[in-house]
PDB file of N, CA, C and O in Angstrom:
ATOM      1  N   MET A   1     -18.382 -97.356 -87.672  1.00  0.00           N
ATOM      2  CA  MET A   1     -19.015 -97.873 -88.892  1.00  0.00           C
ATOM      3  C   MET A   1     -18.754 -99.383 -88.998  1.00  0.00           C
ATOM      4  O   MET A   1     -17.680 -99.874 -88.649  1.00  0.00           O
ATOM      5  N   GLU A   2     -19.744-100.081 -89.477  1.00  0.00           N
ATOM      6  CA  GLU A   2     -19.640-101.539 -89.619  1.00  0.00           C
ATOM      7  C   GLU A   2     -18.690-101.905 -90.759  1.00  0.00           C
ATOM      8  O   GLU A   2     -18.618-101.202 -91.767  1.00  0.00           O
ATOM      9  N   ASP A   3     -17.957-103.022 -90.589  1.00  0.00           N
ATOM     10  CA  ASP A   3     -17.034-103.465 -91.627  1.00  0.00           C
ATOM     11  C   ASP A   3     -17.790-103.883 -92.882  1.00  0.00           C
ATOM     12  O   ASP A   3     -18.837-104.526 -92.803  1.00  0.00           O
ATOM     13  N   VAL A   4     -17.248-103.510 -94.043  1.00  0.00           N
ATOM     14  CA  VAL A   4     -17.807-103.914 -95.335  1.00  0.00           C
ATOM     15  C   VAL A   4     -17.020-105.127 -95.792  1.00  0.00           C
ATOM     16  O   VAL A   4     -15.795-105.076 -95.904  1.00  0.00           O
ATOM     17  N   LYS A   5     -17.739-106.240 -96.061  1.00  0.00           N
ATOM     18  CA  LYS A   5     -17.067-107.482 -96.444  1.00  0.00           C
ATOM     19  C   LYS A   5     -17.543-107.955 -97.807  1.00  0.00           C
ATOM     20  O   LYS A   5     -18.696-107.746 -98.181  1.00  0.00           O
ATOM     21  N   ASP A   6     -16.631-108.603 -98.554  1.00  0.00           N
ATOM     22  CA  ASP A   6     -17.000-109.164 -99.853  1.00  0.00           C
ATOM     23  C   ASP A   6     -17.672-110.526 -99.661  1.00  0.00           C
ATOM     24  O   ASP A   6     -17.964-110.922 -98.533  1.00  0.00           O
ATOM     25  N   SER A   7     -17.912-111.228-100.747  1.00  0.00           N
ATOM     26  CA  SER A   7     -18.626-112.509-100.685  1.00  0.00           C
ATOM     27  C   SER A   7     -17.851-113.573 -99.919  1.00  0.00           C
ATOM     28  O   SER A   7     -18.445-114.535 -99.430  1.00  0.00           O
ATOM     29  N   ASN A   8     -16.526-113.417 -99.806  1.00  0.00           N
ATOM     30  CA  ASN A   8     -15.699-114.385 -99.081  1.00  0.00           C
ATOM     31  C   ASN A   8     -15.432-113.981 -97.639  1.00  0.00           C
ATOM     32  O   ASN A   8     -14.771-114.712 -96.902  1.00  0.00           O
ATOM     33  N   GLY A   9     -15.942-112.818 -97.232  1.00  0.00           N
ATOM     34  CA  GLY A   9     -15.727-112.357 -95.860  1.00  0.00           C
ATOM     35  C   GLY A   9     -14.490-111.497 -95.681  1.00  0.00           C
ATOM     36  O   GLY A   9     -14.142-111.154 -94.551  1.00  0.00           O
ATOM     37  N   THR A  10     -13.812-111.138 -96.773  1.00  0.00           N
ATOM     38  CA  THR A  10     -12.641-110.268 -96.706  1.00  0.00           C
ATOM     39  C   THR A  10     -13.103-108.820 -96.532  1.00  0.00           C
ATOM     40  O   THR A  10     -14.026-108.372 -97.212  1.00  0.00           O
ATOM     41  N   ILE A  11     -12.461-108.098 -95.627  1.00  0.00           N
ATOM     42  CA  ILE A  11     -12.856-106.712 -95.378  1.00  0.00           C
ATOM     43  C   ILE A  11     -12.392-105.822 -96.531  1.00  0.00           C
ATOM     44  O   ILE A  11     -11.248-105.907 -96.976  1.00  0.00           O
ATOM     45  N   LEU A  12     -13.309-104.961 -97.008  1.00  0.00           N
ATOM     46  CA  LEU A  12     -13.017-104.027 -98.096  1.00  0.00           C
ATOM     47  C   LEU A  12     -12.789-102.633 -97.535  1.00  0.00           C
ATOM     48  O   LEU A  12     -13.394-102.251 -96.534  1.00  0.00           O
ATOM     49  N   LYS A  13     -11.905-101.870 -98.191  1.00  0.00           N
ATOM     50  CA  LYS A  13     -11.616-100.486 -97.800  1.00  0.00           C
ATOM     51  C   LYS A  13     -11.773 -99.593 -99.029  1.00  0.00           C
ATOM     52  O   LYS A  13     -11.807-100.075-100.161  1.00  0.00           O
ATOM     53  N   ASP A  14     -11.867 -98.283 -98.786  1.00  0.00           N
ATOM     54  CA  ASP A  14     -11.907 -97.319 -99.891  1.00  0.00           C
ATOM     55  C   ASP A  14     -10.697 -97.523-100.802  1.00  0.00           C
ATOM     56  O   ASP A  14      -9.597 -97.814-100.333  1.00  0.00           O
ATOM     57  N   SER A  15     -10.909 -97.371-102.080  1.00  0.00           N
ATOM     58  CA  SER A  15      -9.912 -97.461-103.154  1.00  0.00           C
ATOM     59  C   SER A  15      -9.374 -98.875-103.395  1.00  0.00           C
ATOM     60  O   SER A  15      -8.385 -99.033-104.111  1.00  0.00           O
ATOM     61  N   ASP A  16      -9.994 -99.899-102.819  1.00  0.00           N
ATOM     62  CA  ASP A  16      -9.651-101.292-103.148  1.00  0.00           C
ATOM     63  C   ASP A  16     -10.108-101.612-104.565  1.00  0.00           C
ATOM     64  O   ASP A  16     -10.913-100.888-105.150  1.00  0.00           O
ATOM     65  N   SER A  17      -9.584-102.706-105.105  1.00  0.00           N
ATOM     66  CA  SER A  17     -10.070-103.241-106.378  1.00  0.00           C
ATOM     67  C   SER A  17     -10.847-104.515-106.083  1.00  0.00           C
ATOM     68  O   SER A  17     -10.469-105.295-105.210  1.00  0.00           O
ATOM     69  N   VAL A  18     -11.942-104.720-106.822  1.00  0.00           N
ATOM     70  CA  VAL A  18     -12.767-105.915-106.645  1.00  0.00           C
ATOM     71  C   VAL A  18     -13.034-106.559-107.996  1.00  0.00           C
ATOM     72  O   VAL A  18     -12.877-105.928-109.041  1.00  0.00           O
ATOM     73  N   THR A  19     -13.442-107.831-107.960  1.00  0.00           N
ATOM     74  CA  THR A  19     -13.780-108.582-109.160  1.00  0.00           C
ATOM     75  C   THR A  19     -15.205-109.100-109.018  1.00  0.00           C
ATOM     76  O   THR A  19     -15.606-109.546-107.942  1.00  0.00           O
ATOM     77  N   LEU A  20     -15.967-109.040-110.104  1.00  0.00           N
ATOM     78  CA  LEU A  20     -17.337-109.565-110.075  1.00  0.00           C
ATOM     79  C   LEU A  20     -17.312-111.086-110.103  1.00  0.00           C
ATOM     80  O   LEU A  20     -16.501-111.682-110.812  1.00  0.00           O
ATOM     81  N   ILE A  21     -18.201-111.720-109.330  1.00  0.00           N
ATOM     82  CA  ILE A  21     -18.277-113.178-109.322  1.00  0.00           C
ATOM     83  C   ILE A  21     -19.521-113.676-110.059  1.00  0.00           C
ATOM     84  O   ILE A  21     -19.797-114.876-110.072  1.00  0.00           O
ATOM     85  N   LYS A  22     -20.275-112.750-110.675  1.00  0.00           N
ATOM     86  CA  LYS A  22     -21.508-113.105-111.380  1.00  0.00           C
ATOM     87  C   LYS A  22     -21.784-112.048-112.446  1.00  0.00           C
ATOM     88  O   LYS A  22     -21.465-110.876-112.245  1.00  0.00           O
ATOM     89  N   ASP A  23     -22.371-112.444-113.574  1.00  0.00           N
ATOM     90  CA  ASP A  23     -22.799-111.465-114.576  1.00  0.00           C
ATOM     91  C   ASP A  23     -23.921-110.618-113.980  1.00  0.00           C
ATOM     92  O   ASP A  23     -24.866-111.154-113.400  1.00  0.00           O
ATOM     93  N   LEU A  24     -23.818-109.305-114.120  1.00  0.00           N
ATOM     94  CA  LEU A  24     -24.828-108.408-113.566  1.00  0.00           C
ATOM     95  C   LEU A  24     -25.363-107.487-114.651  1.00  0.00           C
ATOM     96  O   LEU A  24     -24.593-106.866-115.384  1.00  0.00           O
ATOM     97  N   LYS A  25     -26.699-107.402-114.754  1.00  0.00           N
ATOM     98  CA  LYS A  25     -27.324-106.454-115.666  1.00  0.00           C
ATOM     99  C   LYS A  25     -27.462-105.134-114.931  1.00  0.00           C
ATOM    100  O   LYS A  25     -27.848-105.096-113.762  1.00  0.00           O
ATOM    101  N   VAL A  26     -27.142-104.046-115.630  1.00  0.00           N
ATOM    102  CA  VAL A  26     -27.234-102.723-115.037  1.00  0.00           C
ATOM    103  C   VAL A  26     -28.614-102.156-115.317  1.00  0.00           C
ATOM    104  O   VAL A  26     -29.016-102.022-116.473  1.00  0.00           O
ATOM    105  N   LYS A  27     -29.344-101.821-114.249  1.00  0.00           N
ATOM    106  CA  LYS A  27     -30.693-101.271-114.418  1.00  0.00           C
ATOM    107  C   LYS A  27     -30.632 -99.943-115.164  1.00  0.00           C
ATOM    108  O   LYS A  27     -29.734 -99.133-114.935  1.00  0.00           O
ATOM    109  N   GLY A  28     -31.588 -99.730-116.052  1.00  0.00           N
ATOM    110  CA  GLY A  28     -31.673 -98.475-116.776  1.00  0.00           C
ATOM    111  C   GLY A  28     -30.762 -98.387-117.983  1.00  0.00           C
ATOM    112  O   GLY A  28     -30.683 -97.336-118.618  1.00  0.00           O
ATOM    113  N   SER A  29     -30.067 -99.477-118.316  1.00  0.00           N
ATOM    114  CA  SER A  29     -29.227 -99.472-119.508  1.00  0.00           C
ATOM    115  C   SER A  29     -29.170-100.883-120.082  1.00  0.00           C
ATOM    116  O   SER A  29     -29.669-101.835-119.481  1.00  0.00           O
ATOM    117  N   SER A  30     -28.555-100.998-121.252  1.00  0.00           N
ATOM    118  CA  SER A  30     -28.460-102.313-121.881  1.00  0.00           C
ATOM    119  C   SER A  30     -27.130-102.991-121.560  1.00  0.00           C
ATOM    120  O   SER A  30     -26.806-104.030-122.136  1.00  0.00           O
ATOM    121  N   VAL A  31     -26.360-102.403-120.641  1.00  0.00           N
ATOM    122  CA  VAL A  31     -25.022-102.902-120.314  1.00  0.00           C
ATOM    123  C   VAL A  31     -25.120-104.098-119.358  1.00  0.00           C
ATOM    124  O   VAL A  31     -25.903-104.083-118.409  1.00  0.00           O
ATOM    125  N   THR A  32     -24.320-105.125-119.620  1.00  0.00           N
ATOM    126  CA  THR A  32     -24.171-106.251-118.694  1.00  0.00           C
ATOM    127  C   THR A  32     -22.708-106.319-118.287  1.00  0.00           C
ATOM    128  O   THR A  32     -21.819-106.415-119.134  1.00  0.00           O
ATOM    129  N   LEU A  33     -22.469-106.270-116.982  1.00  0.00           N
ATOM    130  CA  LEU A  33     -21.104-106.415-116.475  1.00  0.00           C
ATOM    131  C   LEU A  33     -20.820-107.903-116.349  1.00  0.00           C
ATOM    132  O   LEU A  33     -21.556-108.624-115.675  1.00  0.00           O
ATOM    133  N   LYS A  34     -19.765-108.360-116.990  1.00  0.00           N
ATOM    134  CA  LYS A  34     -19.450-109.788-117.052  1.00  0.00           C
ATOM    135  C   LYS A  34     -18.718-110.268-115.809  1.00  0.00           C
ATOM    136  O   LYS A  34     -18.025-109.498-115.144  1.00  0.00           O
ATOM    137  N   ARG A  35     -18.880-111.548-115.506  1.00  0.00           N
ATOM    138  CA  ARG A  35     -18.159-112.189-114.408  1.00  0.00           C
ATOM    139  C   ARG A  35     -16.661-112.059-114.669  1.00  0.00           C
ATOM    140  O   ARG A  35     -16.206-112.254-115.796  1.00  0.00           O
ATOM    141  N   GLY A  36     -15.903-111.733-113.639  1.00  0.00           N
ATOM    142  CA  GLY A  36     -14.465-111.564-113.793  1.00  0.00           C
ATOM    143  C   GLY A  36     -14.038-110.146-114.090  1.00  0.00           C
ATOM    144  O   GLY A  36     -12.840-109.867-114.135  1.00  0.00           O
ATOM    145  N   THR A  37     -14.990-109.231-114.298  1.00  0.00           N
ATOM    146  CA  THR A  37     -14.656-107.835-114.549  1.00  0.00           C
ATOM    147  C   THR A  37     -14.021-107.233-113.306  1.00  0.00           C
ATOM    148  O   THR A  37     -14.546-107.377-112.202  1.00  0.00           O
ATOM    149  N   ARG A  38     -12.891-106.560-113.486  1.00  0.00           N
ATOM    150  CA  ARG A  38     -12.195-105.937-112.355  1.00  0.00           C
ATOM    151  C   ARG A  38     -12.640-104.483-112.258  1.00  0.00           C
ATOM    152  O   ARG A  38     -12.668-103.761-113.255  1.00  0.00           O
ATOM    153  N   ILE A  39     -12.982-104.070-111.057  1.00  0.00           N
ATOM    154  CA  ILE A  39     -13.403-102.694-110.808  1.00  0.00           C
ATOM    155  C   ILE A  39     -12.432-102.094-109.800  1.00  0.00           C
ATOM    156  O   ILE A  39     -12.219-102.641-108.718  1.00  0.00           O
ATOM    157  N   LYS A  40     -11.848-100.956-110.176  1.00  0.00           N
ATOM    158  CA  LYS A  40     -10.836-100.316-109.333  1.00  0.00           C
ATOM    159  C   LYS A  40     -11.427 -99.124-108.600  1.00  0.00           C
ATOM    160  O   LYS A  40     -12.453 -98.576-109.000  1.00  0.00           O
ATOM    161  N   ASN A  41     -10.766 -98.735-107.526  1.00  0.00           N
ATOM    162  CA  ASN A  41     -11.122 -97.529-106.765  1.00  0.00           C
ATOM    163  C   ASN A  41     -12.567 -97.510-106.292  1.00  0.00           C
ATOM    164  O   ASN A  41     -13.324 -96.603-106.638  1.00  0.00           O
ATOM    165  N   ILE A  42     -12.949 -98.502-105.505  1.00  0.00           N
ATOM    166  CA  ILE A  42     -14.300 -98.509-104.956  1.00  0.00           C
ATOM    167  C   ILE A  42     -14.401 -97.463-103.846  1.00  0.00           C
ATOM    168  O   ILE A  42     -13.392 -97.050-103.274  1.00  0.00           O
ATOM    169  N   ARG A  43     -15.630 -97.043-103.550  1.00  0.00           N
ATOM    170  CA  ARG A  43     -15.900 -96.130-102.442  1.00  0.00           C
ATOM    171  C   ARG A  43     -16.949 -96.774-101.555  1.00  0.00           C
ATOM    172  O   ARG A  43     -17.956 -97.286-102.043  1.00  0.00           O
ATOM    173  N   LEU A  44     -16.714 -96.747-100.258  1.00  0.00           N
ATOM    174  CA  LEU A  44     -17.661 -97.321 -99.322  1.00  0.00           C
ATOM    175  C   LEU A  44     -18.821 -96.350 -99.112  1.00  0.00           C
ATOM    176  O   LEU A  44     -18.639 -95.133 -99.147  1.00  0.00           O
ATOM    177  N   THR A  45     -20.013 -96.902 -98.895  1.00  0.00           N
ATOM    178  CA  THR A  45     -21.193 -96.096 -98.594  1.00  0.00           C
ATOM    179  C   THR A  45     -21.516 -96.306 -97.119  1.00  0.00           C
ATOM    180  O   THR A  45     -20.782 -97.001 -96.417  1.00  0.00           O
ATOM    181  N   GLY A  46     -22.588 -95.721 -96.653  1.00  0.00           N
ATOM    182  CA  GLY A  46     -23.002 -95.925 -95.264  1.00  0.00           C
ATOM    183  C   GLY A  46     -23.580 -97.311 -95.034  1.00  0.00           C
ATOM    184  O   GLY A  46     -23.719 -97.744 -93.890  1.00  0.00           O
ATOM    185  N   ASP A  47     -23.918 -98.012 -96.115  1.00  0.00           N
ATOM    186  CA  ASP A  47     -24.520 -99.343 -96.039  1.00  0.00           C
ATOM    187  C   ASP A  47     -23.432-100.409 -96.194  1.00  0.00           C
ATOM    188  O   ASP A  47     -22.731-100.421 -97.206  1.00  0.00           O
ATOM    189  N   PRO A  48     -23.278-101.308 -95.204  1.00  0.00           N
ATOM    190  CA  PRO A  48     -22.223-102.332 -95.311  1.00  0.00           C
ATOM    191  C   PRO A  48     -22.465-103.366 -96.412  1.00  0.00           C
ATOM    192  O   PRO A  48     -21.583-104.182 -96.678  1.00  0.00           O
ATOM    193  N   ALA A  49     -23.633-103.355 -97.058  1.00  0.00           N
ATOM    194  CA  ALA A  49     -23.918-104.315 -98.125  1.00  0.00           C
ATOM    195  C   ALA A  49     -23.730-103.717 -99.513  1.00  0.00           C
ATOM    196  O   ALA A  49     -23.975-104.397-100.509  1.00  0.00           O
ATOM    197  N   GLU A  50     -23.297-102.448 -99.602  1.00  0.00           N
ATOM    198  CA  GLU A  50     -23.172-101.797-100.905  1.00  0.00           C
ATOM    199  C   GLU A  50     -21.882-100.993-101.006  1.00  0.00           C
ATOM    200  O   GLU A  50     -21.369-100.487-100.008  1.00  0.00           O
ATOM    201  N   ILE A  51     -21.362-100.884-102.240  1.00  0.00           N
ATOM    202  CA  ILE A  51     -20.226-100.008-102.544  1.00  0.00           C
ATOM    203  C   ILE A  51     -20.575 -99.167-103.762  1.00  0.00           C
ATOM    204  O   ILE A  51     -21.463 -99.527-104.535  1.00  0.00           O
ATOM    205  N   GLU A  52     -19.883 -98.053-103.933  1.00  0.00           N
ATOM    206  CA  GLU A  52     -20.019 -97.231-105.133  1.00  0.00           C
ATOM    207  C   GLU A  52     -18.773 -97.401-105.970  1.00  0.00           C
ATOM    208  O   GLU A  52     -17.680 -97.597-105.437  1.00  0.00           O
ATOM    209  N   CYS A  53     -18.934 -97.325-107.295  1.00  0.00           N
ATOM    210  CA  CYS A  53     -17.782 -97.465-108.177  1.00  0.00           C
ATOM    211  C   CYS A  53     -18.121 -96.933-109.557  1.00  0.00           C
ATOM    212  O   CYS A  53     -19.265 -96.586-109.853  1.00  0.00           O
ATOM    213  N   ASN A  54     -17.096 -96.878-110.388  1.00  0.00           N
ATOM    214  CA  ASN A  54     -17.254 -96.547-111.803  1.00  0.00           C
ATOM    215  C   ASN A  54     -16.757 -97.738-112.603  1.00  0.00           C
ATOM    216  O   ASN A  54     -15.601 -98.138-112.471  1.00  0.00           O
ATOM    217  N   ALA A  55     -17.616 -98.304-113.427  1.00  0.00           N
ATOM    218  CA  ALA A  55     -17.212 -99.397-114.307  1.00  0.00           C
ATOM    219  C   ALA A  55     -16.852 -98.796-115.668  1.00  0.00           C
ATOM    220  O   ALA A  55     -16.948 -97.584-115.860  1.00  0.00           O
ATOM    221  N   ASP A  56     -16.440 -99.642-116.602  1.00  0.00           N
ATOM    222  CA  ASP A  56     -15.988 -99.169-117.911  1.00  0.00           C
ATOM    223  C   ASP A  56     -17.003 -98.247-118.583  1.00  0.00           C
ATOM    224  O   ASP A  56     -16.656 -97.150-119.020  1.00  0.00           O
ATOM    225  N   LYS A  57     -18.250 -98.691-118.665  1.00  0.00           N
ATOM    226  CA  LYS A  57     -19.249 -97.947-119.429  1.00  0.00           C
ATOM    227  C   LYS A  57     -20.248 -97.228-118.538  1.00  0.00           C
ATOM    228  O   LYS A  57     -21.061 -96.450-119.037  1.00  0.00           O
ATOM    229  N   VAL A  58     -20.207 -97.471-117.218  1.00  0.00           N
ATOM    230  CA  VAL A  58     -21.220 -96.933-116.320  1.00  0.00           C
ATOM    231  C   VAL A  58     -20.543 -96.173-115.188  1.00  0.00           C
ATOM    232  O   VAL A  58     -19.675 -96.712-114.501  1.00  0.00           O
ATOM    233  N   LYS A  59     -20.942 -94.921-114.995  1.00  0.00           N
ATOM    234  CA  LYS A  59     -20.379 -94.099-113.921  1.00  0.00           C
ATOM    235  C   LYS A  59     -21.386 -94.027-112.772  1.00  0.00           C
ATOM    236  O   LYS A  59     -22.595 -94.070-113.000  1.00  0.00           O
ATOM    237  N   GLY A  60     -20.892 -93.920-111.546  1.00  0.00           N
ATOM    238  CA  GLY A  60     -21.766 -93.777-110.385  1.00  0.00           C
ATOM    239  C   GLY A  60     -22.581 -95.017-110.094  1.00  0.00           C
ATOM    240  O   GLY A  60     -23.755 -94.923-109.735  1.00  0.00           O
ATOM    241  N   LEU A  61     -21.970 -96.175-110.245  1.00  0.00           N
ATOM    242  CA  LEU A  61     -22.658 -97.445-110.069  1.00  0.00           C
ATOM    243  C   LEU A  61     -22.634 -97.867-108.603  1.00  0.00           C
ATOM    244  O   LEU A  61     -21.621 -97.681-107.928  1.00  0.00           O
ATOM    245  N   VAL A  62     -23.731 -98.433-108.100  1.00  0.00           N
ATOM    246  CA  VAL A  62     -23.774 -98.988-106.755  1.00  0.00           C
ATOM    247  C   VAL A  62     -23.918-100.501-106.885  1.00  0.00           C
ATOM    248  O   VAL A  62     -24.859-100.988-107.512  1.00  0.00           O
ATOM    249  N   LEU A  63     -22.978-101.247-106.286  1.00  0.00           N
ATOM    250  CA  LEU A  63     -22.992-102.704-106.377  1.00  0.00           C
ATOM    251  C   LEU A  63     -23.159-103.327-105.002  1.00  0.00           C
ATOM    252  O   LEU A  63     -22.690-102.785-104.001  1.00  0.00           O
ATOM    253  N   ARG A  64     -23.833-104.471-104.961  1.00  0.00           N
ATOM    254  CA  ARG A  64     -23.976-105.238-103.721  1.00  0.00           C
ATOM    255  C   ARG A  64     -22.691-106.024-103.485  1.00  0.00           C
ATOM    256  O   ARG A  64     -22.128-106.600-104.416  1.00  0.00           O
ATOM    257  N   THR A  65     -22.236-106.045-102.254  1.00  0.00           N
ATOM    258  CA  THR A  65     -20.976-106.721-101.934  1.00  0.00           C
ATOM    259  C   THR A  65     -21.082-108.237-102.058  1.00  0.00           C
ATOM    260  O   THR A  65     -20.056-108.911-102.151  1.00  0.00           O
ATOM    261  N   GLU A  66     -22.289-108.791-102.063  1.00  0.00           N
ATOM    262  CA  GLU A  66     -22.450-110.245-102.194  1.00  0.00           C
ATOM    263  C   GLU A  66     -22.025-110.753-103.578  1.00  0.00           C
ATOM    264  O   GLU A  66     -21.842-111.956-103.763  1.00  0.00           O
ATOM    265  N   PHE A  67     -21.865-109.834-104.560  1.00  0.00           N
ATOM    266  CA  PHE A  67     -21.462-110.231-105.913  1.00  0.00           C
ATOM    267  C   PHE A  67     -20.002-109.896-106.200  1.00  0.00           C
ATOM    268  O   PHE A  67     -19.579-109.937-107.356  1.00  0.00           O
ATOM    269  N   LEU A  68     -19.228-109.567-105.172  1.00  0.00           N
ATOM    270  CA  LEU A  68     -17.851-109.120-105.356  1.00  0.00           C
ATOM    271  C   LEU A  68     -16.874-109.955-104.555  1.00  0.00           C
ATOM    272  O   LEU A  68     -17.227-110.548-103.536  1.00  0.00           O
ATOM    273  N   LYS A  69     -15.624-109.992-105.036  1.00  0.00           N
ATOM    274  CA  LYS A  69     -14.534-110.523-104.220  1.00  0.00           C
ATOM    275  C   LYS A  69     -13.353-109.587-104.380  1.00  0.00           C
ATOM    276  O   LYS A  69     -13.162-108.991-105.440  1.00  0.00           O
ATOM    277  N   LYS A  70     -12.569-109.461-103.340  1.00  0.00           N
ATOM    278  CA  LYS A  70     -11.421-108.552-103.381  1.00  0.00           C
ATOM    279  C   LYS A  70     -10.403-109.057-104.376  1.00  0.00           C
ATOM    280  O   LYS A  70     -10.090-110.247-104.411  1.00  0.00           O
ATOM    281  N   ALA A  71      -9.881-108.141-105.194  1.00  0.00           N
ATOM    282  CA  ALA A  71      -8.927-108.528-106.237  1.00  0.00           C
ATOM    283  C   ALA A  71      -7.499-108.546-105.702  1.00  0.00           C
ATOM    284  O   ALA A  71      -6.566-108.851-106.445  1.00  0.00           O
TER     285      ALA A  71
END
């Protein structure tokens, strides 16, 4: 499997914590995840550009790794 890297090129693993580097609007809801939000226990997907996670108000979220940095 290809390495999953954050916006800085750091390799991410299952159950890592990441921080958002940009405000992101969540499709299908009125929630906006703010820059600096810490997300714990990420799960890697088959796609090296995406991770799965649960944020405060949103469960089963898929985020692009280009908007994340390892915490």
